[in-house]
N, C-alpha and C positions, 0 to 999 in steps of 0.2 A: 410394472406390467398392468395392462388394463383387464377388465373383467370380460371383454369380448374376445373369445378364442376363435371366432369365425375367420375364415380366409377371405381374401378379396373375391375369389371365385364364388364363395357362399353368398356374399353380399350382392354380387352381380345376378346370381340366380334368384335371390329374393326380389330384386328390382324387376327382373323379367317377369316373375310371377305376378307382381302387382300390376305391371303394364298389361299383361294378358288379361287379368281380371277386369281392369278398367276398360279395356277396349273391346273385349269379346263378351265376357260373361254378364256385364251390367248394361249393355246397350239394349235398346228397344228390340233389336233384331234377335237377340239371344244367341244361344250356342248353335242354332240350326242354320244361321244365315249363309255360311259358306256352302253347306250342303245344298241349300235351296238354289243358290247362284249357280253351282255346278250342275244341278239337275236342269235348271232353266237353259243352260248352254248346250244341252245335248240335243241331237237330232232325234227324229221319231224312232228310227231303228235302234238307236242307242238306248232310248228309254224302254223300248220293248225288251231289249236284252237284260236290262236291270230288273224289270218286273219278273222276267223268267228266272233270273238268278235268285231273287228273293223268294219266289214261289218254291223253287227247288230246295233251297237251304232251310227255309222255315217249315217246309213240308216234312223235314226230318226231325224237327223239334218234338221231343216226347211230351212236353208239358204245355198246356194251353196258355199259362201265364207268360211263358217266354214269347210265344207267338204274339200275344196281345200287347206285350211290352214293346216289341219291335214295331208293331202296327201303330201304336201310340206315337212312337218317335218318328216314324215315317210320316204320320199325319202332320207333324210340325214342319216337315220338309216339303211335302207335296201331297195334298189331299187325294188327288186322283190316283197317284201311285199307291197310297195307303189303301184305298178302296179296292183297287185291282188285286193287290196282294192279299188283302183280308178275305176277299171272296174266294180266292183260290185255295187258301189254307184253312178255310172254315173257322175263322176266328169268331169267337162268341160275341165280342164287342167290336162292331164295325165303326169306323170313323164316321162322325155325324156332321162335321162341319169343317170348313177350310181354316186351318190355324196358321197358315203361312203369314210371315210378317215382312217378307221382302217382296217388293213388286216384281212381276215377271219381266 
C-alpha cells in the first residue's frame, strides 16, 4: 500500500487547479481579464444597465468599506464604470487612474 490515499479524481482536481493558476492568476492580465473582455463586448445600453445595477446594489451596502472594495475591483475591470458607480454611491475613495490591463 502506498502513502498516497488520494483518488484519481483528487489528482485531476489538483492538476486543474495548477492549470488554472498558471493560465489565469499568474498572467499579466490577472484575474480581471475575462470581466474586462466581457465589458468591452457590451453595447452602450448594456453598459448603462450594468452601471444602474451596481448603483442600486451598492447603494444598499451599509458599510463604506464594502462599497470602496467593489469600486476598487471595478477599477481593474473598467475605469469609467468604476467612476460612474463611485459617484453615484458616494464612495470616499474614487478611482484615480485606469488600471485595465486588457486592450479594448
